ZATOR-630027 format. One line per field, with one value per residue: residue number from 1; x, z negated, y of N, C-alpha, C, O, CB in turn. Coordinates in pm, whole numbers, plus 32768, in hexadecimal, padded with zeros to 4 digits. Each point is the difference from the previous one (the first is absolute). Glycine has a CB too. Layout:
N
n = c(NUM  ...)
n_c1 = c(X  ...)
n_c3 = c(Z  ...)
n_c2 = c(Y  ...)
ca_c1 = c(X  ...)
ca_c3 = c(Z  ...)
ca_c2 = c(Y  ...)
c_c1 = c(X  ...)
c_c3 = c(Z  ...)
c_c2 = c(Y  ...)
o_c1 = c(X  ...)
o_c3 = c(Z  ...)
o_c2 = c(Y  ...)
cb_c1 = c(X  ...)
cb_c3 = c(Z  ...)
cb_c2 = c(Y  ...)
% end
This chain:
91
n = c(1  2  3  4  5  6  7  8  9  10  11  12  13  14  15  16  17  18  19  20  21  22  23  24  25  26  27  28  29  30  31  32  33  34  35  36  37  38  39  40  41  42  43  44  45  46  47  48  49  50  51  52  53  54  55  56  57  58  59  60  61  62  63  64  65  66  67  68  69  70  71  72  73  74  75  76  77  78  79  80  81  82  83  84  85  86  87  88  89  90  91)
n_c1 = c(8137  80C1  80A8  7F0B  7EF9  80E0  7F16  80D4  7EFA  80FB  7FA1  80C9  807A  7EDB  8037  7FD9  808B  8030  80AC  7F9F  8051  816A  7F7F  7ED1  80B6  7EBA  8111  8094  7F05  80BA  7E7E  805D  7EE5  7F1C  7FF0  8092  7EC4  7F2F  80C9  7FB4  7EB4  800D  802E  7EC8  7F89  80B0  8047  80F6  805E  810A  7FA0  810B  7FE0  802F  7F4D  80FB  7F54  7F93  80CD  7EE4  7EE6  8042  7F5B  7F98  800D  7EFA  7FD9  809F  801A  8151  7FAD  8104  805E  80DB  806D  7F68  8134  7F8B  7EF8  80CB  80B9  7F31  7FAF  810F  7FF3  7EFD  807D  8152  80AF  7EBC  7FD4)
n_c3 = c(81B1  7F7A  806F  7F54  80E0  8015  7EF3  805A  8064  7FBB  80EB  7F7F  8176  7FA7  8133  80BA  7FC3  7ED2  7F35  7F13  7FFB  8054  7ED2  8020  7FCB  7EB9  80B1  80DC  7FBB  80CA  8087  7F51  7F4B  8047  7FCE  80E1  8006  7F5A  804B  812F  7FD6  7F39  80CA  80B3  8015  7F34  80BC  7F41  814E  8058  80FF  7FC9  80D1  8128  7FF6  7F06  7FAF  7F5C  7FC7  7F12  7FB6  8019  7F0E  80CF  7F01  8068  7F8D  819C  800E  8099  8059  808C  80F5  7EE9  7FAD  7F04  8022  8129  7F06  7F13  807B  80B6  7F48  7F5B  8152  7F78  7E5D  8036  7F15  7F73  7FEA)
n_c2 = c(8B9C  807D  7F33  7FA8  7F05  7ECF  7F5E  7F5F  7F48  7F1A  7F95  7ED7  7F77  7F85  7FC2  8061  8158  7FF1  80DD  7F47  8131  7F72  80AE  7EE9  7F02  7FB2  7F81  8011  7EDA  7F2A  7FF2  7EEA  803B  7FA4  80F3  8019  7F73  80D5  80DA  8008  7F42  80B5  8101  7F83  8152  811C  80C7  7EE6  7F69  8055  7F24  80A8  7F3F  80EE  7EF7  7FFD  7EF0  80C2  7FF6  801B  802B  8126  803A  8170  7FF0  8012  7EEF  807B  7F17  8102  7EFC  801F  7F0D  806F  7EA1  7FE6  8068  80B5  80D8  8047  808F  80C0  8099  80A5  80AB  80DA  8061  8058  7F71  7F70  8137)
ca_c1 = c(801B  8094  804B  8002  7F79  7FEC  800C  8043  7FA6  804B  7F82  8014  7FD2  8006  8005  7FEC  7FBE  7F8B  803E  7F8E  804D  7FF2  8006  7F9B  8023  7FF1  8041  801D  7FEB  8017  7F99  800B  7FAB  7F83  7FB4  8024  7FD5  7F38  800B  7FF6  7F62  7FBD  803F  7FE2  7F8E  7FF6  803D  8080  8056  8066  8072  809C  8040  8005  7FC3  8072  7FE1  801E  8083  7FEE  7FA8  8017  7F8C  8038  7FC6  7F7E  7FED  8000  8055  804B  8050  805E  8030  8082  803A  7FFF  8061  8046  7FD9  803E  8068  7FB6  7FB7  807E  804B  7FA3  7FDC  805C  804B  7FA4  800D)
ca_c3 = c(7F94  7FA1  7F92  7F5A  7FFE  8077  7FD2  805C  7FFF  802D  803C  7FE8  806D  7FE8  8090  808C  800A  7F8C  7F66  7F86  7F67  7FC6  7F89  7FDE  802E  7F69  8002  8075  7FC2  807B  7FFC  7FDD  7FC0  8008  7FEC  807F  8080  7FD5  8017  807E  8033  7FF4  8033  809C  804A  7FCD  803F  7FB8  804D  806C  8021  8041  8014  808D  802B  7FAE  7F75  7F6A  7FB3  7F7A  7FEE  7FA9  7FA0  7FBE  7FB6  801F  7FF5  8052  800A  808D  7FFF  803D  8043  7FB5  7F79  7F8A  7FE0  8067  7FCB  7F9C  8005  7FFB  7F9C  7FA5  803E  8053  7F95  7FD5  7F8E  7F86  7F89)
ca_c2 = c(7FDF  7FF8  7FAE  8014  7FB8  7F5F  7F7B  7FA9  7F8A  7F8F  7F72  7FB6  7FAD  7FA0  7FC1  801B  80B1  803D  8032  8055  806D  7FBD  8023  7FBB  7F4F  7FC3  7F49  7FCE  7F64  7FAF  7FD6  7F8D  7FC3  7FF5  80A4  8089  7FC5  802A  8084  802D  7FFF  8049  8087  7FF2  801A  808B  806D  800A  7FB2  804E  7FA8  8026  7F61  7FED  7F6A  7F87  7FCB  8049  7FCE  803C  805C  8058  8026  80A7  803D  8003  7F4C  7FBD  7F47  7FE2  7FA5  801F  7F85  800F  8015  803C  804A  8052  8064  7FFB  806F  806F  800D  805F  805A  8068  8044  803F  7FA2  8017  8085)
c_c1 = c(8080  8029  7FAC  7F52  7FE5  8011  8016  7FC0  8053  7FC3  8063  7FCD  7FB8  7FDB  7FC3  7FBB  7FB6  803B  7F8B  8060  804B  8003  7F41  800C  7FF9  806D  8010  7FF9  7FDA  7F3F  7FCE  7FB9  7F80  7FAF  8007  7F80  7F66  7FFA  7FF8  7F90  7FC2  7FD8  7F82  7F75  8007  8067  8097  806A  805A  8044  806D  8068  8010  8012  8060  7F9F  8028  801D  7FB0  7F97  8003  7F8B  8027  7FC4  7F63  7FA6  7FD1  8050  8042  803B  8054  803F  808A  8015  8001  8086  8015  7F93  8044  806B  7FF3  7FB6  808B  805A  7F99  7FD3  806D  800C  7F88  8026  800D)
c_c3 = c(7FC9  7FD0  7F6F  8025  8056  7F75  8051  800D  8043  8032  8043  80B5  7FE5  8061  805D  803C  7F7F  7F58  7F8C  7FAB  7FDC  7F45  7FC0  8018  7F44  801C  8075  7FC3  8060  7FFD  7FFB  7F91  8036  7FFC  803E  803E  7FEC  800A  80A3  8046  7FD6  8038  8092  800B  7FAF  8055  7F9B  805B  8064  802E  805B  804E  8098  8060  7FD7  7F84  7F9A  7FCB  7F2B  801B  7FD0  7FB8  7FEB  7F7F  7FD3  8008  807B  7FF5  8090  800E  8079  8039  7FE1  7F77  7F7E  7FCA  8075  7FD3  7F73  800A  806A  7FB3  7F5A  807D  8015  7F46  7FB7  7F62  7F7D  7FB2  7F6C)
c_c2 = c(7FE9  7F97  7FE2  7FB3  7F57  7F86  7F81  7F81  7FA0  7F9D  7F97  7FC8  7F8A  7FB0  8017  80B9  8043  7FEE  801B  807C  7FA6  7FF8  7FB7  7F60  7FE1  7F8B  7FE1  7F5B  7F97  7F9A  7F64  7FC1  8010  806F  8060  7FD9  8036  8060  8037  7FB1  804A  809C  7FE0  8041  8072  8056  7FD0  7F8E  8021  7FB6  8052  7FBD  7FF3  7F80  7FAB  7FBC  8046  7FE0  8033  8056  807B  805F  80C5  8021  8024  7F88  8000  7F92  802F  7F92  8007  7F62  801B  7F98  8040  806E  805F  8088  8057  806A  8081  8072  804D  805C  807C  804F  804C  7FAB  8009  807F  7FDB)
o_c1 = c(8055  7FBD  7FDC  7FD6  7F9D  803B  7FC0  8027  802E  7F9B  805F  7F9A  804C  7FAA  7FA4  7FAE  7FE4  803C  7F8C  8075  7FC8  8031  7FDF  7F9C  8046  8060  7FDC  804A  7F9C  7FAE  7F9D  800F  7FE1  7FB0  7FA8  7FA1  7FB8  7FA2  7F9C  7FEA  7FBE  7F8C  7F97  7F97  7FBC  803F  806C  807A  7FC5  8068  7FF4  8075  8044  8048  7FEB  7F8E  806F  7FD2  7FE7  7FD6  8006  7F95  8066  7FBB  7FC6  7F88  7F89  8054  7FAE  8057  7FE5  7FCE  8050  7FB8  8042  7FFA  803A  803D  801C  8002  8038  801D  800F  801A  803A  7FEF  7FEC  7FC3  7FC2  8077  800A)
o_c3 = c(802A  7FB4  8006  7FBB  8022  7F94  8063  7F97  806F  7FC5  804A  803D  7FD0  7FE6  7FE5  804B  7FEA  7FBD  7FFD  800F  7FF1  7FBA  7F8C  8026  7FAD  7FB5  804B  7FA9  8046  7FA5  8035  7FE1  8067  8055  800F  7FED  8057  8042  8017  8071  8048  7FF3  800F  7FD0  8044  8063  8034  7FF6  804F  7FCD  805F  8013  8033  8060  8003  7FDC  7FF5  7FDE  7F94  806C  7F86  8034  7FD9  7FC0  7F94  8017  8007  7FAB  8058  7FB3  805D  7FDD  804D  7F9D  7FEC  7FE2  7FD6  7FE9  800D  7FD4  7FE1  8033  7FC9  7FEA  8047  7FF1  7FB3  7FD2  7FF6  7FF7  7FAB)
o_c2 = c(7FB0  7FBA  7F8A  7FA3  7FBF  8006  7FDC  7FCC  8019  7FDA  801C  8023  7FAB  7FAC  804C  8034  8076  7FAB  8029  8023  7F94  7FA7  7FE9  7FC3  8039  7FF4  805B  7FD3  8004  7FF6  7FCE  7F8A  803C  8026  8055  804C  8031  802F  8043  802A  804C  8029  803E  7FD5  804D  7FDC  801B  800F  8049  7FD4  804D  8023  7FA7  7FE4  7F87  801E  8035  7F93  7FCB  8029  7FF0  801F  8037  7FB2  7FFC  800D  7FE3  7FE2  8017  7FD7  804C  7F95  7FCA  800D  8066  8078  8064  8069  8077  8073  8069  806C  806D  8076  8052  8079  805E  7F9F  806A  801E  8058)
cb_c1 = c(7EF1  8020  8102  80F3  801B  8077  7FC5  80A0  7EF0  80E7  7EAF  806C  8060  8051  8087  8024  7FDF  7EDF  8143  7EE5  7F8A  8008  810B  7FEE  80A2  7E7E  7FB4  8054  8015  81D2  8073  80A3  80A7  8081  8069  8187  80FD  800F  80ED  8108  8032  80AE  81CB  80F2  7FBC  7F7A  7E9F  7F01  7FA6  7FAD  7F66  7F6E  7F3D  7FFD  7F98  817F  7F9A  7FE0  8133  810F  7FB7  8138  7F87  8050  810C  80D0  8033  7F69  7F7F  7FD1  7F87  8049  7F02  8037  8000  7F71  8020  802C  7F2D  7FBA  8057  7FFD  7F11  8018  806E  7F8B  7F69  800E  816F  7F6B  7F5E)
cb_c3 = c(8001  8008  8065  7FC0  7FD2  81A5  7F0F  8037  7F96  7FB4  800F  7E82  8095  7F5F  7FC7  7F9D  8116  80FC  808A  7FAC  7F97  8147  80B8  8004  8182  7FFC  7F08  80D9  7EED  803E  8022  8083  7EEC  7F60  7F54  8058  7FCD  7F28  7F04  7F8C  7FD1  7F83  7F85  805F  8016  7EA5  801B  7EFA  7F7D  7FDE  7F96  7F46  7EF8  7F5B  80C8  8043  8058  800C  8199  7F3A  807B  8052  7F84  8125  80B3  804A  7F05  80B5  7F2D  8062  7F16  7F8B  8073  80BB  80A5  7FFF  7F90  8102  8072  800E  7FD5  8040  80D2  7F34  8028  814E  8046  80D7  8056  7FF3  80E8)
cb_c2 = c(8019  80F6  80ED  8186  8160  8056  8090  809F  805A  8058  808A  7FFB  80A8  809A  7F37  7E8E  7F52  7FF9  805D  7ED1  8102  802E  8121  8118  7FB6  8040  7F41  8114  805E  7FEF  8108  80AB  7FD3  7F22  7F8E  7FD2  7EE3  7F61  7FA7  801A  7F08  7F29  7FE5  7F42  7EE1  7FD4  80C9  8037  7F4F  80DB  7EDC  8039  7FDD  80E2  80B0  8087  7F0C  80B9  8090  7FCA  7F6E  7FC5  7E8D  80BA  8024  80A2  7FC8  80C8  7EF5  80EC  7F3D  8168  8006  80FA  7F70  7EA3  7EEF  7EC5  7F06  7EA4  7ECF  7F04  7E8B  7EA6  7EF4  7ECE  7F01  8158  7FDB  7EE7  802E)
% end
């Protein structure tokens, strides 16, 4: 493949060796509200809920463009910092 056809995919670490495509992240939400907890409960049992906590306590929910919900054991502020560093400066 030539360098002209290469597309750089930026990955964001969401903890414990799990990564997501940084450009696909729409929101990073803390779990301290009841509507967020309801959203997770309604997604349980579907293929749209991805548990990336490795058995640890869930601290953040990542929402993607494809409506996937990713549970992470990292704090939302930590994930937001990682997302900002992966996306680079705003244009």
